[in-house]
RODO-2510 file (C-alpha; in nm, 4 decimals, decimal comma):
residues 344
     n   res          X          Y          Z
     1     x     2,7438    -1,7059     5,1584
     2     x     2,6174    -1,3673     5,2704
     3     x     2,2884    -1,3122     5,0816
     4     x     2,2309    -0,9700     4,9236
     5     x     1,9711    -1,1033     4,6761
     6     x     1,6573    -1,1302     4,8930
     7     x     1,5528    -0,7729     4,9855
     8     x     1,4564    -0,8871     5,3340
     9     x     1,5757    -0,7943     5,6819
    10     x     1,9151    -0,9358     5,7767
    11     x     1,7978    -0,9816     6,1409
    12     x     1,4833    -1,0820     6,3266
    13     x     1,2498    -0,8193     6,4789
    14     x     1,1731    -1,0498     6,7759
    15     x     1,4066    -1,2206     7,0260
    16     x     1,3826    -1,5973     7,0669
    17     x     1,2241    -1,5318     7,4110
    18     x     0,9585    -1,3118     7,2591
    19     x     0,8803    -1,5658     6,9829
    20     x     0,8578    -1,8408     7,2393
    21     x     0,6181    -1,6392     7,4501
    22     x     0,3912    -1,5617     7,1589
    23     x     0,3897    -1,9257     7,0477
    24     x     0,3003    -2,0495     7,3921
    25     x     0,0108    -1,7965     7,4192
    26     x    -0,1298    -1,8606     7,0754
    27     x    -0,4542    -2,0533     7,0816
    28     x    -0,4304    -2,3097     6,7990
    29     x    -0,7762    -2,4704     6,8337
    30     x    -0,9774    -2,1526     6,7633
    31     x    -1,0123    -1,9355     6,4535
    32     x    -0,8140    -1,6108     6,4593
    33     x    -1,1041    -1,3605     6,4882
    34     x    -0,9678    -1,1689     6,7942
    35     x    -0,6126    -1,1937     6,6477
    36     x    -0,7289    -1,0172     6,3257
    37     x    -0,8977    -0,7423     6,5106
    38     x    -0,6076    -0,6804     6,7388
    39     x    -0,3489    -0,6725     6,4606
    40     x    -0,5556    -0,4353     6,2449
    41     x    -0,5980    -0,2004     6,5393
    42     x    -0,2332    -0,1941     6,6230
    43     x    -0,1304    -0,1493     6,2565
    44     x    -0,3822     0,1280     6,1961
    45     x    -0,2662     0,3037     6,5151
    46     x     0,0929     0,2920     6,3994
    47     x    -0,0003     0,4653     6,0721
    48     x    -0,2714     0,6870     6,2220
    49     x    -0,5416     0,5498     5,9986
    50     x    -0,8757     0,3827     6,0640
    51     x    -0,8842     0,0052     6,1153
    52     x    -1,1947     0,0075     5,8900
    53     x    -0,9657     0,0938     5,5963
    54     x    -0,7376    -0,2047     5,6657
    55     x    -0,7596    -0,5709     5,5668
    56     x    -0,5041    -0,8477     5,5825
    57     x    -0,4103    -1,1349     5,3434
    58     x    -0,1407    -1,3914     5,2898
    59     x     0,1366    -1,1481     5,1886
    60     x     0,1080    -0,8467     4,9615
    61     x     0,1262    -1,0831     4,6675
    62     x    -0,2199    -1,2057     4,7508
    63     x    -0,3414    -0,8465     4,7436
    64     x    -0,1853    -0,7888     4,4039
    65     x    -0,3570    -1,1001     4,2773
    66     x    -0,6918    -0,9928     4,4291
    67     x    -0,6822    -0,6401     4,2938
    68     x    -0,6145    -0,7814     3,9482
    69     x    -0,9077    -1,0253     3,9844
    70     x    -1,1556    -0,7714     4,1198
    71     x    -1,0501    -0,4443     3,9464
    72     x    -0,8595    -0,5432     3,6391
    73     x    -1,1292    -0,6889     3,4136
    74     x    -1,0714    -0,4433     3,1263
    75     x    -0,6942    -0,4706     3,1359
    76     x    -0,3951    -0,4126     3,3639
    77     x    -0,1103    -0,1728     3,2955
    78     x     0,2298    -0,1204     3,4636
    79     x     0,5766     0,0187     3,4022
    80     x     0,8507    -0,1940     3,2532
    81     x     1,0403    -0,3052     3,4467
    82     x     0,8335    -0,3259     3,7674
    83     x     0,7517    -0,6099     4,0068
    84     x     0,7452    -0,9254     3,7902
    85     x     0,4331    -1,0710     3,9614
    86     x     0,2092    -0,7979     3,8157
    87     x     0,2339    -0,9675     3,4742
    88     x     0,2331    -1,3155     3,6284
    89     x    -0,0956    -1,2719     3,8190
    90     x    -0,2528    -1,0914     3,5171
    91     x    -0,1711    -1,3989     3,3053
    92     x    -0,3247    -1,6262     3,5764
    93     x    -0,6455    -1,4242     3,5577
    94     x    -0,6412    -1,4150     3,1704
    95     x    -0,6345    -1,0378     3,1986
    96     x    -0,4776    -0,8277     2,9162
    97     x    -0,1508    -0,6785     3,0405
    98     x     0,0340    -0,3807     2,8897
    99     x     0,3564    -0,1956     2,9921
   100     x     0,5278     0,1339     2,9296
   101     x     0,9076     0,0841     2,8931
   102     x     1,1829     0,2856     3,0621
   103     x     1,4722     0,4602     2,8841
   104     x     1,8311     0,3431     2,8802
   105     x     1,8886     0,4808     3,2288
   106     x     1,5707     0,3152     3,3756
   107     x     1,3797     0,6423     3,3904
   108     x     1,0191     0,6805     3,2825
   109     x     0,8583     0,9464     3,0673
   110     x     0,5275     1,0157     3,2378
   111     x     0,4013     1,2049     2,9314
   112     x     0,4303     0,8782     2,7522
   113     x     0,2685     0,6917     3,0493
   114     x    -0,0322     0,9297     3,0488
   115     x    -0,0675     0,9063     2,6684
   116     x    -0,0732     0,5266     2,6863
   117     x    -0,3363     0,5309     2,9615
   118     x    -0,5526     0,7651     2,7569
   119     x    -0,5247     0,5381     2,4541
   120     x    -0,5753     0,1960     2,6120
   121     x    -0,7889     0,2968     2,9147
   122     x    -0,6895     0,0087     3,1494
   123     x    -0,9158    -0,0615     3,4398
   124     x    -0,6187    -0,1113     3,6691
   125     x    -0,2670     0,0493     3,6877
   126     x    -0,0122    -0,1051     3,9233
   127     x     0,2994     0,0842     4,0287
   128     x     0,5534     0,0127     4,2992
   129     x     0,6421     0,3161     4,5066
   130     x     0,9291     0,3264     4,5691
   131     x     1,0061     0,1537     4,2404
   132     x     1,0983    -0,2124     4,2270
   133     x     1,3538    -0,2979     4,0897
   134     x     1,5310     0,0355     4,0578
   135     x     1,4581     0,1916     4,4050
   136     x     1,3723     0,5327     4,2666
   137     x     1,1047     0,7487     4,4201
   138     x     0,8661     0,9069     4,1636
   139     x     0,7888     1,2728     4,1838
   140     x     0,4612     1,3797     4,3636
   141     x     0,3430     1,5673     4,0518
   142     x     0,4053     1,2693     3,8266
   143     x     0,2073     1,0395     4,0617
   144     x    -0,0838     1,2902     4,0756
   145     x    -0,0904     1,3091     3,6936
   146     x    -0,0895     0,9317     3,6832
   147     x    -0,3750     0,9122     3,9357
   148     x    -0,5850     1,1638     3,7450
   149     x    -0,5284     0,9856     3,4186
   150     x    -0,6276     0,6487     3,5611
   151     x    -0,9337     0,8058     3,7199
   152     x    -1,0376     0,9722     3,3970
   153     x    -1,0133     0,6342     3,2224
   154     x    -1,2536     0,4907     3,4817
   155     x    -0,9830     0,2795     3,6412
   156     x    -0,8094     0,2132     3,9687
   157     x    -0,4511     0,2938     4,0801
   158     x    -0,2666     0,0567     4,3045
   159     x     0,0374     0,1916     4,4980
   160     x     0,2504    -0,1000     4,5943
   161     x     0,4394     0,0338     4,8910
   162     x     0,6495    -0,2653     4,9812
   163     x     0,9530    -0,0411     5,0586
   164     x     0,7788     0,2761     5,1619
   165     x     0,9264     0,2778     5,5137
   166     x     1,2723     0,3211     5,3652
   167     x     1,1729     0,6238     5,1628
   168     x     1,1138     0,9875     5,2462
   169     x     0,7539     1,0860     5,2906
   170     x     0,5680     1,1562     4,9739
   171     x     0,2291     1,2944     4,8827
   172     x     0,0078     1,0019     4,7997
   173     x    -0,2699     1,0514     4,5425
   174     x    -0,6033     1,0376     4,7091
   175     x    -0,9490     0,9173     4,6155
   176     x    -1,1695     0,6117     4,6210
   177     x    -0,9966     0,4829     4,3040
   178     x    -0,6608     0,4464     4,4926
   179     x    -0,5625     0,1262     4,6695
   180     x    -0,2436     0,0995     4,8886
   181     x    -0,0773    -0,2361     4,9295
   182     x     0,1867    -0,2944     5,1904
   183     x     0,3836    -0,5904     5,3382
   184     x     0,5471    -0,6762     5,6690
   185     x     0,8262    -0,8613     5,4750
   186     x     1,0682    -0,5720     5,4395
   187     x     1,1340    -0,3198     5,7183
   188     x     0,9203    -0,5210     5,9677
   189     x     1,1290    -0,8283     5,9066
   190     x     0,8731    -1,1097     5,8915
   191     x     0,8827    -1,2254     5,5303
   192     x     0,8425    -1,5867     5,6382
   193     x     0,5092    -1,5132     5,8125
   194     x     0,3397    -1,3785     5,4968
   195     x     0,1363    -1,0808     5,6251
   196     x     0,0146    -0,8326     5,3670
   197     x    -0,2044    -0,5266     5,4090
   198     x    -0,4444    -0,3461     5,1824
   199     x    -0,5769     0,0018     5,2494
   200     x    -0,8729     0,1480     5,0606
   201     x    -1,1976     0,3381     5,1082
   202     x    -1,5648     0,2937     5,0311
   203     x    -1,6829     0,0779     4,7447
   204     x    -1,3250     0,0050     4,6363
   205     x    -1,2527    -0,1498     4,9779
   206     x    -1,5648    -0,3668     4,9410
   207     x    -1,4599    -0,4825     4,5919
   208     x    -1,1082    -0,5899     4,6781
   209     x    -1,2121    -0,7641     4,9995
   210     x    -1,5026    -0,9598     4,8622
   211     x    -1,2751    -1,2509     4,7696
   212     x    -1,1212    -1,2695     5,1123
   213     x    -1,1377    -1,5888     5,3133
   214     x    -1,3072    -1,5577     5,6508
   215     x    -0,9691    -1,5965     5,8222
   216     x    -0,7024    -1,5007     5,5628
   217     x    -0,3975    -1,5112     5,7929
   218     x    -0,3204    -1,7656     6,0629
   219     x    -0,3270    -1,6925     6,4379
   220     x     0,0494    -1,7327     6,4911
   221     x     0,1490    -1,4957     6,2113
   222     x    -0,1017    -1,2357     6,3407
   223     x     0,0116    -1,2666     6,6994
   224     x     0,3797    -1,2327     6,6087
   225     x     0,3023    -0,9360     6,3869
   226     x     0,1054    -0,7782     6,6689
   227     x     0,3895    -0,8285     6,9129
   228     x     0,6120    -0,6286     6,6835
   229     x     0,3778    -0,3246     6,6960
   230     x     0,2984    -0,3589     7,0707
   231     x     0,6568    -0,2553     7,1659
   232     x     0,7136     0,0694     6,9901
   233     x     1,0539     0,1254     7,1571
   234     x     1,1910    -0,2106     7,0349
   235     x     1,0332    -0,1608     6,6900
   236     x     1,2072     0,1749     6,6683
   237     x     1,5395     0,0142     6,7388
   238     x     1,4805    -0,2572     6,4871
   239     x     1,3811    -0,0192     6,2008
   240     x     1,6737     0,2108     6,2913
   241     x     1,9078    -0,0876     6,2458
   242     x     1,7823    -0,1437     5,8909
   243     x     1,7982     0,2212     5,8066
   244     x     2,1595     0,2297     5,9299
   245     x     2,2318    -0,0794     5,7215
   246     x     2,0898     0,1051     5,4196
   247     x     2,3162     0,4028     5,4863
   248     x     2,6235     0,1707     5,5019
   249     x     2,5175     0,0007     5,1862
   250     x     2,4996     0,3355     5,0065
   251     x     2,8373     0,4347     5,1506
   252     x     3,0318     0,1351     5,0332
   253     x     2,8979     0,1581     4,6785
   254     x     2,9646     0,5295     4,6611
   255     x     3,3312     0,4359     4,6435
   256     x     3,2851     0,2870     4,2985
   257     x     3,0273     0,5362     4,1687
   258     x     3,2772     0,6349     3,9009
   259     x     3,2900     0,2727     3,7704
   260     x     2,9309     0,1486     3,7853
   261     x     2,6006     0,3412     3,7389
   262     x     2,3946     0,3628     4,0596
   263     x     2,0378     0,4932     4,0915
   264     x     1,9641     0,6674     4,4181
   265     x     1,7480     0,4300     4,6131
   266     x     1,4630     0,4791     4,8516
   267     x     1,4453     0,1086     4,9338
   268     x     1,6561    -0,1496     5,1225
   269     x     1,8685    -0,2240     4,8128
   270     x     2,1049    -0,0606     4,5670
   271     x     2,0533    -0,0844     4,1949
   272     x     2,3667    -0,0873     3,9782
   273     x     2,3895    -0,1109     3,5985
   274     x     2,6237    -0,0622     3,3080
   275     x     2,9181    -0,2377     3,1488
   276     x     3,1123    -0,2902     3,4727
   277     x     2,8212    -0,3819     3,6978
   278     x     2,8257    -0,7587     3,6281
   279     x     3,2037    -0,7687     3,6680
   280     x     3,1743    -0,6249     4,0206
   281     x     2,8770    -0,8442     4,1034
   282     x     3,0591    -1,1620     3,9827
   283     x     3,3638    -1,0656     4,1910
   284     x     3,1584    -1,0236     4,5044
   285     x     2,9654    -1,3466     4,4451
   286     x     3,2908    -1,5401     4,3905
   287     x     3,4050    -1,4164     4,7301
   288     x     3,1059    -1,4796     4,9431
   289     x     2,8525    -1,2020     4,8845
   290     x     2,5546    -1,3097     4,6757
   291     x     2,3902    -1,0267     4,4780
   292     x     2,0847    -1,0418     4,2564
   293     x     2,1755    -1,0765     3,8849
   294     x     1,9248    -1,0772     3,6002
   295     x     1,9120    -1,2522     3,2671
   296     x     1,6181    -1,0739     3,0971
   297     x     1,5811    -0,7498     2,9057
   298     x     1,6206    -0,4706     2,9991
   299     x     1,8046    -0,5939     3,3072
   300     x     2,0881    -0,7926     3,1564
   301     x     2,3533    -0,5467     3,2864
   302     x     2,1873    -0,4919     3,6211
   303     x     2,3105    -0,6159     3,9605
   304     x     2,1190    -0,5396     4,2786
   305     x     2,2332    -0,5581     4,6409
   306     x     2,0122    -0,5612     4,9468
   307     x     2,1039    -0,4718     5,3069
   308     x     2,3086    -0,7051     5,5297
   309     x     2,4158    -0,7248     5,8897
   310     x     2,6261    -0,4307     6,0024
   311     x     2,9204    -0,6430     6,0901
   312     x     2,9352    -0,7734     5,7351
   313     x     3,0007    -0,4353     5,5694
   314     x     3,3763    -0,4272     5,6524
   315     x     3,4258    -0,7408     5,4392
   316     x     3,2113    -0,6046     5,1662
   317     x     3,4077    -0,2710     5,1563
   318     x     3,7351    -0,4663     5,1433
   319     x     3,6169    -0,6714     4,8425
   320     x     3,4843    -0,3621     4,6567
   321     x     3,8161    -0,1890     4,7154
   322     x     4,0094    -0,4859     4,5794
   323     x     3,7926    -0,5031     4,2686
   324     x     3,8283    -0,1265     4,2197
   325     x     4,2079    -0,1370     4,2495
   326     x     4,2355    -0,4266     4,0029
   327     x     4,0075    -0,2407     3,7673
   328     x     4,2343     0,0648     3,7808
   329     x     4,5451    -0,1458     3,7273
   330     x     4,3977    -0,3181     3,4257
   331     x     4,2787     0,0101     3,2796
   332     x     4,6350     0,1367     3,2987
   333     x     4,7612    -0,1625     3,1087
   334     x     4,4959    -0,1593     2,8386
   335     x     4,2463     0,1243     2,8339
   336     x     4,0730    -0,0282     2,5419
   337     x     3,9639    -0,3423     2,7248
   338     x     3,7225    -0,3227     3,0184
   339     x     3,6042    -0,6823     3,0176
   340     x     3,8265    -0,8448     3,2763
   341     x     3,8316    -1,1677     3,4724
   342     x     3,9050    -1,0626     3,8307
   343     x     4,0676    -1,2987     4,0728
   344     x     4,1332    -1,2853     4,4358
***
């Protein structure tokens, strides 16, 4: 089975030889103080920011949990749908959680978002940018309005940038009330190592890091992550591979854009929805390509596909063409019935 349901890299950023070298050189009997300093310096240099703005934790999930615990005392708010763990971690912290729903095409009315913030005045607003699960990139002006509304309510805005490296550059809202959360699980390809990053300034940085453990990430994870950033040429090749995979993913699904609804994505996945989306998803799953399907509102008719190895796209395109041809044949026979059982 070729997995398209995990939103992770289809290949490793490090060769077996590189991994072996890092493992051999990792000191297991000491705490990772030097390792943390080195990683934060390399990461900050890559993004041209100060290491003093950067802190690490056990995946970006831990940062989401910590921002809720430290900044969300008077209530947390998010879009619906958005990353499911926003609500889960709010429940764990016994923090009130409110959402603003999308429309039937998974778009959001920011006038409604601002109005709800003004009414309920949450102390924390979490938003994935680009958006998870749809992949859309919100408008700069909408984000600035959101930021100002949250600030006026006396709250904090968290930009969850798990997929930001797949997106065009955008103008981030600025200010001490803004926290950026990132992960090395997506374009940097080390989901299994659980390395998450938070970026903030001033008193906000102090607040979100006050719950940190003395050594929040282990030595091996930090050393492997540092190795990725030490070789910029190899890192460039690796990220280019994933961006090419994303282009291929978009290309194969463009061929059925007249049969399933597709939202333009700034992530490493494609979001499809509508009456035919599950039919296509089931056909691909039955024939060896596993997509992400949902069984909760408002995602019941949604199927999502993440990037795969480049050599696997020929088989995916073949299956999509087969499904499309069978769909066209069935429609000619009975244009009143679009609920078909496809076979191969």
